[in-house]
C-alpha positions as a Python dict, from the first residue, in 0.01 Angstrom:
ca = {
    (1, 'M'): (0, 0, 0),
    (2, 'A'): (143, 312, -155),
    (3, 'T'): (257, 568, 175),
    (4, 'S'): (-43, 874, 223),
    (5, 'T'): (27, 1186, 162),
    (6, 'P'): (72, 1317, 510),
    (7, 'V'): (323, 1094, 594),
    (8, 'K'): (515, 1204, 260),
    (9, 'H'): (486, 1550, 388),
    (10, 'A'): (620, 1480, 744),
    (11, 'W'): (907, 1294, 609),
    (12, 'R'): (1008, 1640, 365),
    (13, 'A'): (918, 1863, 637),
    (14, 'L'): (1181, 1681, 877),
    (15, 'I'): (1426, 1627, 622),
    (16, 'G'): (1395, 1968, 529),
    (17, 'L'): (1439, 2056, 918),
    (18, 'L'): (1790, 1852, 924),
    (19, 'A'): (1921, 2027, 618),
    (20, 'V'): (1846, 2376, 793),
    (21, 'I'): (2037, 2284, 1090),
    (22, 'A'): (2350, 2106, 924),
    (23, 'V'): (2314, 2460, 686),
    (24, 'L'): (2365, 2664, 1034),
    (25, 'F'): (2624, 2462, 1172),
    (26, 'G'): (2862, 2446, 840),
    (27, 'I'): (2825, 2814, 794),
    (28, 'N'): (2959, 2863, 1155),
    (29, 'A'): (3231, 2569, 1113),
    (30, 'L'): (3349, 2779, 816),
    (31, 'G'): (3367, 3091, 1058),
    (32, 'V'): (3563, 2884, 1311),
    (33, 'Y'): (3792, 2681, 1097),
    (34, 'V'): (3827, 2884, 748),
    (35, 'F'): (3769, 3246, 861),
    (36, 'Q'): (3878, 3211, 1202),
    (37, 'K'): (3598, 3463, 1317),
    (38, 'S'): (3392, 3257, 1488),
    (39, 'S'): (3337, 3051, 1827),
    (40, 'W'): (3069, 2715, 1899),
    (41, 'A'): (2992, 2958, 2184),
    (42, 'P'): (2803, 3299, 2160),
    (43, 'Q'): (2992, 3625, 2234),
    (44, 'L'): (2891, 3771, 2583),
    (45, 'A'): (2782, 4135, 2604),
    (46, 'L'): (2942, 4391, 2862),
    (47, 'D'): (2763, 4332, 3121),
    (48, 'L'): (2840, 3928, 3152),
    (49, 'Q'): (3193, 3928, 3017),
    (50, 'G'): (3365, 4269, 3077),
    (51, 'G'): (3524, 4472, 2778),
    (52, 'T'): (3727, 4823, 2747),
    (53, 'Q'): (3660, 5103, 2849),
    (54, 'I'): (3784, 5453, 2637),
    (55, 'I'): (3727, 5792, 2837),
    (56, 'L'): (3727, 6099, 2550),
    (57, 'Q'): (3774, 6433, 2702),
    (58, 'A'): (3610, 6695, 2485),
    (59, 'Q'): (3865, 6976, 2375),
    (60, 'T'): (3710, 7339, 2274),
    (61, 'V'): (3942, 7625, 2109),
    (62, 'D'): (3873, 7877, 2383),
    (63, 'G'): (3870, 7603, 2663),
    (64, 'A'): (3524, 7668, 2767),
    (65, 'A'): (3306, 7365, 2858),
    (66, 'P'): (3102, 7222, 2559),
    (67, 'T'): (2740, 7264, 2534),
    (68, 'D'): (2507, 6988, 2633),
    (69, 'T'): (2375, 6995, 2246),
    (70, 'Q'): (2766, 6917, 2154),
    (71, 'M'): (2808, 6623, 2395),
    (72, 'N'): (2474, 6464, 2284),
    (73, 'Q'): (2547, 6460, 1925),
    (74, 'A'): (2895, 6367, 1978),
    (75, 'V'): (2744, 6055, 2167),
    (76, 'S'): (2555, 5993, 1907),
    (77, 'I'): (2762, 6004, 1628),
    (78, 'I'): (3045, 5784, 1812),
    (79, 'R'): (2713, 5527, 1875),
    (80, 'Q'): (2651, 5508, 1536),
    (81, 'R'): (3025, 5453, 1450),
    (82, 'I'): (3063, 5150, 1695),
    (83, 'D'): (2714, 4997, 1529),
    (84, 'A'): (2878, 5030, 1188),
    (85, 'S'): (3166, 4843, 1290),
    (86, 'G'): (2971, 4515, 1382),
    (87, 'V'): (3018, 4565, 1775),
    (88, 'S'): (2678, 4542, 1953),
    (89, 'E'): (2576, 4587, 2303),
    (90, 'A'): (2819, 4906, 2327),
    (91, 'S'): (2731, 5162, 2610),
    (92, 'V'): (2784, 5531, 2520),
    (93, 'S'): (2763, 5813, 2783),
    (94, 'T'): (2858, 6143, 2885),
    (95, 'E'): (3017, 6240, 3214),
    (96, 'G'): (3080, 6547, 3425),
    (97, 'G'): (2992, 6754, 3145),
    (98, 'R'): (3295, 6701, 2945),
    (99, 'N'): (3388, 6364, 2918),
    (100, 'I'): (3236, 6064, 2728),
    (101, 'V'): (3277, 5718, 2837),
    (102, 'V'): (3257, 5403, 2554),
    (103, 'Q'): (3258, 5072, 2691),
    (104, 'I'): (3283, 4787, 2440),
    (105, 'P'): (3219, 4403, 2532),
    (106, 'G'): (3551, 4235, 2487),
    (107, 'T'): (3879, 4372, 2347),
    (108, 'A'): (3858, 4671, 2087),
    (109, 'D'): (4094, 4616, 1811),
    (110, 'E'): (4266, 4926, 1644),
    (111, 'Q'): (3998, 4988, 1358),
    (112, 'T'): (3746, 4992, 1617),
    (113, 'R'): (3934, 5229, 1821),
    (114, 'Q'): (4011, 5446, 1525),
    (115, 'R'): (3642, 5489, 1501),
    (116, 'I'): (3555, 5603, 1846),
    (117, 'E'): (3870, 5828, 1849),
    (118, 'A'): (3895, 6041, 1530),
    (119, 'S'): (3711, 6317, 1528),
    (120, 'A'): (3660, 6278, 1154),
    (121, 'Q'): (3648, 6679, 1105),
    (122, 'L'): (3708, 6660, 738),
    (123, 'Q'): (3827, 6981, 520),
    (124, 'L'): (3891, 7047, 126),
    (125, 'R'): (4180, 7293, 109),
    (126, 'A'): (4406, 7379, -209),
    (127, 'V'): (4730, 7324, -215),
    (128, 'L'): (4999, 7631, -230),
    (129, 'Y'): (5333, 7448, -162),
    (130, 'T'): (5450, 7131, -85),
    (131, 'S'): (5780, 6930, -9),
    (132, 'A'): (5935, 6632, 135),
    (133, 'D'): (6136, 6843, 371),
    (134, 'V'): (5921, 6709, 695),
    (135, 'T'): (6218, 6757, 975),
    (136, 'G'): (6186, 7154, 967),
    (137, 'S'): (6544, 7176, 1002),
    (138, 'F'): (6864, 7240, 778),
    (139, 'T'): (7180, 7149, 705),
    (140, 'G'): (7477, 7441, 766),
    (141, 'Q'): (7807, 7450, 610),
    (142, 'D'): (7978, 7273, 912),
    (143, 'G'): (7729, 6952, 795),
    (144, 'N'): (7524, 6974, 1132),
    (145, 'Q'): (7144, 6941, 1111),
    (146, 'T'): (7003, 7283, 1300),
    (147, 'P'): (6621, 7315, 1362),
    (148, 'Y'): (6460, 7680, 1194),
    (149, 'P'): (6422, 7928, 1441),
    (150, 'T'): (6095, 8005, 1559),
    (151, 'P'): (5929, 8281, 1306),
    (152, 'A'): (6002, 8643, 1447),
    (153, 'P'): (5636, 8808, 1546),
    (154, 'T'): (5776, 9096, 1370),
    (155, 'L'): (5720, 8916, 1010),
    (156, 'Q'): (5490, 9041, 791),
    (157, 'S'): (5151, 8771, 820),
    (158, 'T'): (4913, 8946, 651),
    (159, 'P'): (4924, 8904, 234),
    (160, 'T'): (5023, 9225, 43),
    (161, 'A'): (4740, 9165, -200),
    (162, 'S'): (4380, 9048, -109),
    (163, 'P'): (4367, 8654, -241),
    (164, 'T'): (4115, 8621, -492),
    (165, 'S'): (4084, 8206, -437),
    (166, 'G'): (4170, 7965, -194),
    (167, 'S'): (4454, 7886, -480),
    (168, 'D'): (4629, 8228, -481),
    (169, 'T'): (4993, 8250, -367),
    (170, 'S'): (4898, 8568, -206),
    (171, 'W'): (4838, 8387, 116),
    (172, 'I'): (5200, 8271, 150),
    (173, 'T'): (5329, 8603, 378),
    (174, 'P'): (5670, 8605, 507),
    (175, 'A'): (5555, 8462, 862),
    (176, 'L'): (5385, 8161, 706),
    (177, 'Q'): (5708, 8104, 514),
    (178, 'A'): (5908, 8096, 825),
    (179, 'E'): (5648, 7887, 986),
    (180, 'Y'): (5657, 7630, 718),
    (181, 'Q'): (6010, 7624, 743),
    (182, 'A'): (6043, 7559, 1098),
    (183, 'Y'): (5758, 7328, 1098),
    (184, 'N'): (5846, 6962, 1228),
    (185, 'C'): (5614, 6713, 1113),
    (186, 'S'): (5688, 6470, 1382),
    (187, 'A'): (5636, 6774, 1671),
    (188, 'T'): (5381, 6620, 1905),
    (189, 'T'): (5317, 7024, 2038),
    (190, 'N'): (5142, 7030, 1666),
    (191, 'D'): (4742, 7126, 1664),
    (192, 'P'): (4673, 7200, 1295),
    (193, 'A'): (4302, 7015, 1387),
    (194, 'N'): (4220, 7309, 1557),
    (195, 'A'): (4359, 7563, 1309),
    (196, 'P'): (4090, 7860, 1171),
    (197, 'K'): (3935, 7747, 884),
    (198, 'D'): (3956, 8090, 714),
    (199, 'K'): (4298, 8089, 723),
    (200, 'P'): (4574, 7908, 586),
    (201, 'L'): (4730, 7598, 700),
    (202, 'V'): (5080, 7458, 768),
    (203, 'T'): (5051, 7053, 837),
    (204, 'C'): (5196, 6717, 695),
    (205, 'D'): (5043, 6411, 569),
    (206, 'S'): (4940, 6108, 789),
    (207, 'T'): (5231, 5948, 736),
    (208, 'N'): (5441, 6208, 795),
    (209, 'T'): (5645, 6206, 471),
    (210, 'A'): (5502, 6543, 252),
    (211, 'K'): (5441, 6865, 418),
    (212, 'Y'): (5245, 7133, 291),
    (213, 'I'): (5081, 7451, 282),
    (214, 'L'): (4685, 7470, 223),
    (215, 'G'): (4474, 7741, 157),
    (216, 'P'): (4182, 7833, 357),
    (217, 'V'): (3884, 7576, 399),
    (218, 'E'): (3653, 7559, 110),
    (219, 'L'): (3453, 7291, 180),
    (220, 'D'): (3370, 7060, 454),
    (221, 'G'): (3241, 6712, 562),
    (222, 'S'): (2946, 6859, 655),
    (223, 'A'): (2853, 6859, 297),
    (224, 'I'): (2869, 6486, 232),
    (225, 'T'): (2562, 6325, 224),
    (226, 'D'): (2755, 5944, 167),
    (227, 'A'): (3070, 5769, 197),
    (228, 'S'): (3126, 5440, 84),
    (229, 'A'): (3480, 5214, 28),
    (230, 'G'): (3535, 5055, -292),
    (231, 'L'): (3806, 4959, -522),
    (232, 'N'): (3930, 5174, -820),
    (233, 'T'): (3854, 4953, -1106),
    (234, 'Q'): (4175, 5123, -1278),
    (235, 'N'): (4460, 5042, -1058),
    (236, 'G'): (4307, 4794, -778),
    (237, 'Q'): (4372, 4998, -501),
    (238, 'W'): (4121, 5082, -206),
    (239, 'V'): (3964, 5423, -271),
    (240, 'V'): (3645, 5625, -30),
    (241, 'N'): (3368, 5742, -255),
    (242, 'L'): (3206, 6033, -175),
    (243, 'V'): (2851, 6181, -269),
    (244, 'F'): (2828, 6602, -182),
    (245, 'N'): (2478, 6711, -135),
    (246, 'G'): (2346, 7035, -348),
    (247, 'E'): (2544, 7296, -190),
    (248, 'G'): (2821, 7071, -225),
    (249, 'T'): (2837, 6957, -574),
    (250, 'Q'): (2825, 7308, -662),
    (251, 'T'): (3097, 7434, -451),
    (252, 'F'): (3339, 7145, -556),
    (253, 'G'): (3265, 7170, -924),
    (254, 'D'): (3352, 7535, -942),
    (255, 'I'): (3692, 7415, -765),
    (256, 'S'): (3739, 7140, -994),
    (257, 'K'): (3726, 7421, -1297),
    (258, 'R'): (3967, 7622, -1091),
    (259, 'L'): (4248, 7383, -990),
    (260, 'Y'): (4185, 7186, -1371),
    (261, 'S'): (4380, 7461, -1558),
    (262, 'Q'): (4699, 7533, -1290),
    (263, 'T'): (4971, 7372, -1272),
    (264, 'A'): (5161, 7121, -1003),
    (265, 'P'): (5118, 7192, -704),
    (266, 'L'): (4851, 7383, -778),
    (267, 'N'): (4660, 7174, -950),
    (268, 'Q'): (4643, 6949, -616),
    (269, 'F'): (4357, 6990, -333),
    (270, 'A'): (4410, 6804, -28),
    (271, 'F'): (4144, 6616, 170),
    (272, 'V'): (4248, 6723, 541),
    (273, 'L'): (4110, 6501, 846),
    (274, 'D'): (4161, 6617, 1189),
    (275, 'G'): (4431, 6868, 1032),
    (276, 'S'): (4644, 6549, 864),
    (277, 'V'): (4602, 6541, 453),
    (278, 'L'): (4490, 6240, 390),
    (279, 'S'): (4518, 6264, -17),
    (280, 'A'): (4631, 6534, -180),
    (281, 'P'): (4528, 6454, -577),
    (282, 'S'): (4570, 6657, -876),
    (283, 'M'): (4286, 6780, -1060),
    (284, 'N'): (4247, 6556, -1379),
    (285, 'A'): (3921, 6650, -1498),
    (286, 'V'): (3639, 6852, -1399),
    (287, 'I'): (3377, 6715, -1161),
    (288, 'T'): (3058, 6853, -1160),
    (289, 'D'): (2814, 6512, -1040),
    (290, 'G'): (2973, 6603, -657),
    (291, 'K'): (3128, 6185, -643),
    (292, 'P'): (3470, 6250, -580),
    (293, 'Q'): (3690, 5987, -447),
    (294, 'I'): (3950, 6008, -206),
    (295, 'S'): (4259, 5798, -308),
    (296, 'G'): (4583, 5696, -100),
    (297, 'S'): (4734, 5399, 66),
    (298, 'F'): (4471, 5241, 178),
    (299, 'T'): (4404, 4870, 322),
    (300, 'Q'): (4023, 4768, 288),
    (301, 'E'): (3988, 4846, 676),
    (302, 'S'): (4171, 5185, 632),
    (303, 'A'): (3918, 5276, 381),
    (304, 'T'): (3602, 5153, 548),
    (305, 'T'): (3674, 5313, 839),
    (306, 'L'): (3726, 5608, 702),
    (307, 'A'): (3385, 5583, 472),
    (308, 'D'): (3212, 5543, 821),
    (309, 'Q'): (3358, 5842, 975),
    (310, 'L'): (3281, 6087, 707),
    (311, 'K'): (2952, 5928, 633),
    (312, 'F'): (2807, 5939, 980),
    (313, 'G'): (2959, 6308, 995),
    (314, 'A'): (3197, 6479, 1191),
    (315, 'L'): (3224, 6552, 1565),
    (316, 'P'): (3113, 6870, 1690),
    (317, 'L'): (3421, 6864, 1929),
    (318, 'S'): (3800, 6776, 1899),
    (319, 'F'): (3852, 6459, 2159),
    (320, 'S'): (4131, 6348, 2313),
    (321, 'V'): (4167, 6035, 2529),
    (322, 'Q'): (4222, 6020, 2866),
    (323, 'S'): (4245, 5678, 2934),
    (324, 'S'): (4170, 5296, 2772),
    (325, 'D'): (4137, 5047, 3034),
    (326, 'T'): (4018, 4704, 3065),
    (327, 'I'): (3693, 4658, 3301),
    (328, 'S'): (3515, 4356, 3430),
    (329, 'A'): (3195, 4224, 3394),
    (330, 'T'): (2917, 4445, 3552),
    (331, 'L'): (2700, 4144, 3634),
    (332, 'G'): (2973, 3851, 3572),
    (333, 'S'): (2945, 3507, 3558),
    (334, 'Q'): (2715, 3482, 3870),
    (335, 'Q'): (2437, 3663, 3736),
    (336, 'L'): (2489, 3461, 3432),
    (337, 'M'): (2448, 3135, 3597),
    (338, 'I'): (2139, 3223, 3786),
    (339, 'G'): (1959, 3328, 3410),
    (340, 'L'): (2064, 2969, 3310),
    (341, 'I'): (1940, 2796, 3623),
    (342, 'T'): (1616, 3036, 3564),
    (343, 'G'): (1588, 2896, 3214),
    (344, 'L'): (1637, 2543, 3305),
    (345, 'I'): (1378, 2569, 3579),
    (346, 'G'): (1137, 2699, 3338),
    (347, 'L'): (1225, 2438, 3082),
    (348, 'A'): (1162, 2167, 3368),
    (349, 'L'): (846, 2307, 3475),
    (350, 'V'): (717, 2321, 3115),
    (351, 'A'): (850, 1947, 3092),
    (352, 'I'): (682, 1847, 3414),
    (353, 'Y'): (338, 2017, 3304),
    (354, 'S'): (345, 1861, 2991),
    (355, 'L'): (382, 1506, 3114),
    (356, 'I'): (94, 1583, 3385),
    (357, 'V'): (-168, 1745, 3149),
    (358, 'Y'): (-80, 1564, 2791),
    (359, 'R'): (113, 1237, 2926),
    (360, 'A'): (323, 1113, 2671),
    (361, 'L'): (241, 1362, 2386),
    (362, 'G'): (435, 1604, 2624),
    (363, 'S'): (748, 1452, 2507),
    (364, 'V'): (655, 1599, 2176),
    (365, 'I'): (671, 1922, 2328),
    (366, 'I'): (1039, 1857, 2505),
    (367, 'A'): (1160, 1758, 2186),
    (368, 'S'): (1033, 2067, 2000),
    (369, 'L'): (1187, 2271, 2279),
    (370, 'A'): (1531, 2088, 2197),
    (371, 'V'): (1523, 2113, 1861),
    (372, 'M'): (1442, 2508, 1933),
    (373, 'A'): (1744, 2537, 2153),
    (374, 'V'): (1973, 2388, 1932),
    (375, 'I'): (1868, 2614, 1635),
    (376, 'T'): (1872, 2912, 1849),
    (377, 'Y'): (2216, 2839, 1976),
    (378, 'A'): (2372, 2806, 1573),
    (379, 'V'): (2182, 3127, 1499),
    (380, 'L'): (2328, 3325, 1823),
    (381, 'C'): (2687, 3183, 1700),
    (382, 'I'): (2648, 3273, 1336),
    (383, 'L'): (2489, 3613, 1455),
    (384, 'A'): (2834, 3712, 1673),
    (385, 'W'): (3060, 3639, 1376),
    (386, 'R'): (2814, 3818, 1104),
    (387, 'M'): (2673, 4092, 1329),
    (388, 'G'): (2864, 4140, 1610),
    (389, 'F'): (2577, 3993, 1834),
    (390, 'R'): (2673, 3967, 2178),
    (391, 'L'): (2424, 3798, 2459),
    (392, 'S'): (2349, 4018, 2751),
    (393, 'L'): (2140, 3934, 3075),
    (394, 'A'): (1852, 4115, 2852),
    (395, 'G'): (1901, 3892, 2581),
    (396, 'V'): (1915, 3586, 2833),
    (397, 'A'): (1555, 3714, 2967),
    (398, 'G'): (1424, 3749, 2611),
    (399, 'L'): (1501, 3343, 2572),
    (400, 'I'): (1369, 3262, 2872),
    (401, 'V'): (1014, 3455, 2806),
    (402, 'T'): (1003, 3275, 2462),
    (403, 'I'): (978, 2963, 2675),
    (404, 'G'): (647, 3076, 2789),
    (405, 'F'): (514, 3171, 2414),
    (406, 'T'): (631, 2840, 2286),
    (407, 'A'): (433, 2672, 2546),
    (408, 'D'): (137, 2890, 2506),
    (409, 'S'): (181, 2760, 2143),
    (410, 'F'): (174, 2377, 2217),
    (411, 'I'): (-120, 2415, 2423),
    (412, 'V'): (-338, 2606, 2127),
    (413, 'Y'): (-230, 2293, 1892),
    (414, 'F'): (-281, 2025, 2119),
    (415, 'E'): (-622, 2134, 2239),
    (416, 'R'): (-747, 2192, 1881),
    (417, 'I'): (-626, 1842, 1846),
    (418, 'R'): (-888, 1739, 2168),
    (419, 'D'): (-1149, 1928, 2049),
    (420, 'E'): (-1147, 1749, 1706),
    (421, 'L'): (-1176, 1439, 1886),
    (422, 'R'): (-1480, 1519, 2108),
    (423, 'D'): (-1629, 1585, 1826),
    (424, 'G'): (-1606, 1223, 1688),
    (425, 'K'): (-1332, 1235, 1439),
    (426, 'S'): (-1022, 998, 1416),
    (427, 'I'): (-706, 1062, 1548),
    (428, 'T'): (-545, 1095, 1216),
    (429, 'S'): (-796, 1335, 1105),
    (430, 'A'): (-818, 1545, 1419),
    (431, 'V'): (-429, 1622, 1387),
    (432, 'E'): (-486, 1705, 1029),
    (433, 'D'): (-763, 1924, 1101),
    (434, 'G'): (-652, 2045, 1459),
    (435, 'W'): (-368, 2208, 1266),
    (436, 'G'): (-574, 2347, 1012),
    (437, 'R'): (-747, 2543, 1289),
    (438, 'A'): (-486, 2594, 1514),
    (439, 'K'): (-163, 2708, 1273),
    (440, 'R'): (-436, 3050, 1240),
    (441, 'T'): (-399, 3138, 1571),
    (442, 'I'): (-53, 3043, 1609),
    (443, 'Y'): (54, 3243, 1350),
    (444, 'I'): (-136, 3568, 1478),
    (445, 'S'): (-12, 3518, 1815),
    (446, 'K'): (361, 3487, 1648),
    (447, 'S'): (278, 3781, 1439),
    (448, 'I'): (209, 4013, 1729),
    (449, 'N'): (489, 3891, 1899),
    (450, 'V'): (766, 3979, 1618),
    (451, 'L'): (581, 4298, 1562),
    (452, 'A'): (598, 4397, 1948),
    (453, 'A'): (978, 4295, 1927),
    (454, 'V'): (1068, 4522, 1644),
    (455, 'V'): (863, 4815, 1812),
    (456, 'L'): (1075, 4747, 2126),
    (457, 'Y'): (1409, 4735, 1929),
    (458, 'I'): (1387, 5040, 1760),
    (459, 'L'): (1202, 5256, 2051),
    (460, 'A'): (1402, 5128, 2367),
    (461, 'D'): (1730, 5246, 2520),
    (462, 'A'): (1978, 5020, 2413),
    (463, 'T'): (1997, 4804, 2749),
    (464, 'V'): (1661, 4652, 2641),
    (465, 'K'): (1733, 4605, 2258),
    (466, 'G'): (1906, 4258, 2357),
    (467, 'F'): (1555, 4150, 2507),
    (468, 'A'): (1401, 4262, 2205),
    (469, 'F'): (1622, 4106, 1937),
    (470, 'T'): (1618, 3766, 2093),
    (471, 'L'): (1243, 3762, 2139),
    (472, 'G'): (1221, 3812, 1786),
    (473, 'I'): (1471, 3584, 1644),
    (474, 'T'): (1342, 3308, 1857),
    (475, 'T'): (957, 3399, 1806),
    (476, 'A'): (1040, 3322, 1397),
    (477, 'I'): (1228, 3028, 1497),
    (478, 'D'): (946, 2917, 1725),
    (479, 'V'): (753, 2926, 1415),
    (480, 'L'): (998, 2724, 1200),
    (481, 'I'): (1002, 2432, 1467),
    (482, 'F'): (616, 2402, 1466),
    (483, 'I'): (601, 2402, 1079),
    (484, 'L'): (912, 2168, 1018),
    (485, 'F'): (907, 1948, 1346),
    (486, 'T'): (625, 1959, 1569),
    (487, 'H'): (320, 1910, 1310),
    (488, 'P'): (538, 1656, 1129),
    (489, 'V'): (602, 1453, 1406),
    (490, 'M'): (234, 1444, 1514),
    (491, 'Q'): (157, 1350, 1157),
    (492, 'L'): (372, 1001, 1209),
    (493, 'L'): (296, 960, 1592),
    (494, 'A'): (-76, 956, 1487),
    (495, 'R'): (-10, 659, 1272),
    (496, 'T'): (149, 451, 1547),
    (497, 'R'): (-14, 200, 1759),
    (498, 'F'): (36, 368, 2088),
    (499, 'F'): (-92, 737, 1980),
    (500, 'G'): (-347, 603, 1667),
    (501, 'S'): (-525, 344, 1877),
    (502, 'G'): (-586, 619, 2163),
    (503, 'H'): (-364, 436, 2476),
    (504, 'P'): (-476, 602, 2780),
    (505, 'L'): (-101, 738, 2869),
    (506, 'S'): (-79, 895, 2526),
    (507, 'G'): (-245, 1186, 2598),
    (508, 'L'): (-514, 1127, 2323),
    (509, 'D'): (-775, 895, 2463),
    (510, 'P'): (-1093, 961, 2330),
    (511, 'E'): (-1275, 808, 2651),
    (512, 'A'): (-1086, 1007, 2888),
    (513, 'L'): (-1146, 1322, 2662),
    (514, 'G'): (-1505, 1243, 2681),
    (515, 'A'): (-1473, 1238, 2335),
    (516, 'V'): (-1824, 1118, 2117),
    (517, 'Y'): (-1585, 903, 1916),
    (518, 'R'): (-1537, 538, 2053),
    (519, 'G'): (-1323, 286, 1898),
    (520, 'R'): (-1285, 272, 1529),
    (521, 'A'): (-1647, 248, 1414),
    (522, 'Q'): (-1878, 334, 1693),
    (523, 'F'): (-2048, 680, 1797),
    (524, 'R'): (-2218, 764, 2092),
    (525, 'A'): (-2403, 1074, 2271),
    (526, 'P'): (-2248, 1245, 2603),
    (527, 'A'): (-2523, 1095, 2775),
    (528, 'A'): (-2470, 752, 2730),
    (529, 'A'): (-2199, 740, 2956),
    (530, 'T'): (-2190, 516, 3227),
    (531, 'A'): (-2078, 590, 3627),
    (532, 'G'): (-1715, 660, 3766),
    (533, 'R'): (-1452, 759, 3527),
    (534, 'S'): (-1724, 800, 3221),
    (535, 'A'): (-1943, 1019, 3425),
    (536, 'K'): (-1650, 1277, 3471),
    (537, 'S'): (-1595, 1259, 3087),
    (538, 'R'): (-1961, 1290, 3034),
    (539, 'K'): (-1956, 1605, 3219),
    (540, 'E'): (-1647, 1716, 3003),
    (541, 'A'): (-1783, 1636, 2675),
    (542, 'E'): (-2126, 1836, 2775),
    (543, 'R'): (-1926, 2132, 2892),
    (544, 'R'): (-1739, 2178, 2544),
    (545, 'Q'): (-2082, 2146, 2366),
    (546, 'T'): (-2212, 2449, 2182),
    (547, 'I'): (-2526, 2615, 2244),
    (548, 'A'): (-2656, 2441, 1924),
    (549, 'E'): (-2556, 2112, 2031),
    (550, 'R'): (-2748, 2125, 2380),
    (551, 'K'): (-3040, 2230, 2223),
    (552, 'R'): (-3034, 1970, 1985),
    (553, 'A'): (-2964, 1731, 2285),
    (554, 'A'): (-3240, 1878, 2468),
    (555, 'E'): (-3474, 1826, 2167),
    (556, 'L'): (-3389, 1428, 2156),
    (557, 'G'): (-3454, 1438, 2543),
    (558, 'G'): (-3099, 1311, 2636),
    (559, 'G'): (-3142, 972, 2455),
    (560, 'T'): (-2875, 750, 2355),
    (561, 'T'): (-2817, 679, 1980),
    (562, 'T'): (-2591, 445, 1836),
    (563, 'A'): (-2460, 484, 1527),
    (564, 'T'): (-2229, 266, 1270),
    (565, 'K'): (-1961, 461, 1084),
    (566, 'E'): (-1902, 263, 740),
    (567, 'G'): (-1592, 209, 635),
    (568, 'D'): (-1329, -121, 644),
    (569, 'D'): (-1257, -270, 1005),
}
């Protein structure tokens, strides 16, 4: 005899579930053994593992205290940069009105530190003069190097003729020329980041291999609407692609027209980040679309870091790193253990309740929760690798709450099956019809849970986001388990002798449920039940009757009816 369609469907679903589990663990195995960026354990957040604390102190030009608006804007930008680097469950807050405290789970790598510490104040300045002499010293007739003297304050510092553009060499006054000669790129006293924007600037590139005299700022980072890292198709080098807004596009177009006709070095423009020249390319074309590129000695990581800094805007203040320390977990392993014990207690109570109320059917609930735990564990490991997700105590709470939501879904499904049995259907039919009716309720319930998790994740504080995230993920996994495991297993069990015959310990005993169905071919009205245990079943059946059924029973006078079900024995 050919295998029935429900059985084929059940086996296909279970095989699909095994394939999903194999793919998840295969992906994580690639991260562990090939890319060496993942692990077989979920990453823990700051409150459970500890991490790195960086304290930044705001620096203002006049030494005055920064405003609350500036500090809050800086906190928002730093948090966006950290999120872009793939680090989650980080803490960014203000302290004492001048400091920003950044706490990151685990050990912060160099790229993450750069994202946090750099103020990313991008400026576009025309190049007036450049050379490779970066020492600020000269060699005398005796062959010894001597530092250039400090420029005399009496030197002329005002241009003799009013400069007509940022590329006008009239900006180079005797005082500026003397400052350029005495400028040592490696001196720790240099502070080009806080130089006036409307004045020329003496500075060096980020590698201290070239020294520049630059004109005033003609464009800054506020005109950037997007920035991304990419490969230059012509030379294969990493570049940063910029997109200016409308005003920035017009200004940059005018600059490109002016520089394109000049000779070196006046045809160069410098991208200056925090006072250091990132790149000073020549203007080889008139760019009117507002989409220039920053090129230089970039790697993929450094180009991505710079793009993130520019994309999320320049910090309104300059910051200096006051300290960078390793901090211990705020809650620690003891609280984590308490959370895990709480979860295990919840699982145990659900298992005990399931076995008491549903008897052997409760084993399906326990097996479903076990499969769900396996998939959830694999997903958390993958998310830690791909998204930087870290499990916080709030996230653990989300996992524990999901146990209760999952148990509710099982109750809806199994009670729907029992209702079908009470209506006189066979166990196999009750499983199919019960699923058809219960899944609508389950889908609606899970949709509400996911929607609540999404809203909570968007609107809640960062400390609650872990709870919302794990709640949403596990709810989606819960639905997957019902489709690919719980219902298919019930389809197969309903065709076994133990469950299919309604064994008293199976949880599907028609007599214990007060069902009209009795055996394979006999039906009876609830009033025909005998004393003892059957009387209890009769009361249960009567309680389950609808108003129409009760009226019908009253019309019949509660008499006993017996019918024969046609079919093969």
